Steps between C-alpha positions, in 0.01 A plus 500: 500500500700808599641738238866590539687767302876437477715792373866437419729573205663158549302274262659182635400584857146583387463164328617317812240693703228413248584131521509497880184702563290330233592170662368643828172604329572872471407690185818697426549776246872565420606849386855592396426863407410701816375795292181312405406413860291809593276455194467124561386561857220730386332212319593199713464397863798340676521339842874555539796646309857370486726790405871510416700783656751566218355543149587721202291810436324508836632352821284278717479745793351773279253255349413377849404854603272536197332165566445573871354842417256368237423159655571515875331167575715289267802359687837535327791265571835644393757258354864582432813323384715774651367507851616753756355589835442862393298389193290266713432769760410757234261255332314432824485871582348569158223250569625160376351200678838323516843476339657181361830418337506320166595141556341499843342182630191420290297415808569846636380656174177298507437574868562873451273503196219325688540732801475803271182369337352410839557854624339646186197273547480601866518870407222462242285301743558758774396784269184316400420441867568863589286611208211290631553637850511858373166442328351333806616774734477794264383831634244688295437871479591832341434752778782719625482312832558158344770635266682632805485153656637344178792742515562422866503127424749549217719711728512270800478153340866469387625607843516299823302761694229385739157623392189587700176501300204674660141527386143401579379142474460390139719768339751251361787500748603146415498581129753774570713261708490240222590760239802610704618140537449414133695807389783442748823302470334242726219419255620142443519438876214424743221744578343410833182667625418508872171635636603621845139531614425134424774348720412410861730691737643176642608385151649823363862421592477146361328626183762767441816316600418128512569245771695185576336167563403461866558868583144527632191284538372411156830566320513156335761594240737777396311788340638780284367846574379753244825697512705191425267407215539851359882494519638672190159639411228722642269466799174697499368573850137594452306673780825570685307722745344186653834361614523488885778700666714196600496379139586852384817488712607171340426633153710807575800277567463337159495842338805614697721190485361293213482200735228269624489254789292187465314389808712230662819599318782676685679661207370778276469455124570766240218570253502722194142623474347817365209615715189666361231581756143624459244661727154654489566675830678824591819358649621840617183534710549146631856583612363794700250262659783263591361225277776503240875539548632828362843349423334219303291752305814692401666176386199398292430841350821549305276556197126552535233458236154635583216360290199731472148359539298440185267793574801731455598357162164497318677529165615140540156349566394458131843351418489261795139407427584417139803299613287292738226469237742340256651281772169354618343485154778260410468310828124447461514461121277798424522740207474833678619813325462806719288698746204718414573865579251499788665186640834679519329798664374271775851368560639854511237608755599232755725574799663153479581442868655166400706668225632300202423165662136604535486631142636169372240307701222717356620458141534123539142478627387731220655267242312209654169692486557649154267383221627703207826633355460842666484529879167657599444737798263259675766226482747728677238585763423134561870424545543795737206384710633148542850631563387723786296217648796261517809713450786423740736750345330805656747646753426415859594849610183658359265635766138388491404847376754482213389149402133600495584803286673275247191279491267797468693654213500177303129445559425852378699430185309178446161667527608788275610253232184294526294818458692633203657786693162665561536672838129526588432138411809380692408711804152347503647150482728585792222649707670841495404840375688648204698751713623231740622285212682801350673563835611138525630504142699813583632339819624193313614702198268317263504684169163671433516380141558143611404259356324655199 
């Protein structure tokens, strides 16, 4: 049963409202003294308010402003026996949901009341959904680098500017794109992700713009493209650098004209889509190589956000590790509290070629291996070993020499941990002399005190 607050100095009108709305299963609270309303609203929750315009002491418009300021999600329907167009317009401008004349058709009153409640319910539901999405796609960190990204997101999100997000694989480019969408005026509209590298070249145009039935072999029915599905919202073009040149030319037209052409359709369609693109490549270098259109790059890079690799924001590793620890402890129903100091040291000594995605994989595996409430160094090592054996998040642009160096560093760390940080003992286990191990530790910037 919905709670309605009716405010009017006309007692007879209030009683008629009470009779009508109770009959329609509303719980209505009549108030003839507007001065008591602010205090009442502190202690009671209402789904809608019916408010008279002309009352002694305080007029309805002034009370409306106070209500909207203190309770912006409660819809207010203004009611007046002395209706004028100027009063109605002023009420709506001040935030009223609607304006009705006293004596208006009862069906109209009931329909307006239900519409107001429906919108309030939708607003509450939307906020709950957005809250869940914010939590799901939250970005974690306190380093100056991540704070700068937070500020950039807050700056660009409310605008309609196109955004280019650049960064290595696994740095969280989609999280940034999601955050921009969720903080934008398009947050209630679609968010469509397209992985440009995963679309066969022959299907790119159909995937982007859709096709009509019979427009080519295999087109058994009309198909909406990603841009049409994203109309009114945001489209995220991941790995934009992998888009072939002919597809780049067609994408450029969308950016220039805001129009798409379905395959098999002669007329262009207008679409209202915000474009966010992401790349792990240097697009400026690719334009010089003739592999990416310079005019398209300029269109996409109205606002650029560069995400640093995890190795350049070490301050965030303990925070991220703890975040993932809590996440996967809950998922796997384990009571894990924190990391041993040496365990954190191991995490801080890694180069993390797969960035945050790799760190998350390692922590998830660590949670699975963990036997006690505090994560032990050997559990981290075990997770790192299995991650490097089967990790698909390591960038494909590493040379063999770089990849082997990553492996060597992590194996050195493992042996040092297993030998309690004793250099001579670790060197013997590695089949090295003490001086050679020292040189390798210096090369990989392994702390001499690690992991004592």
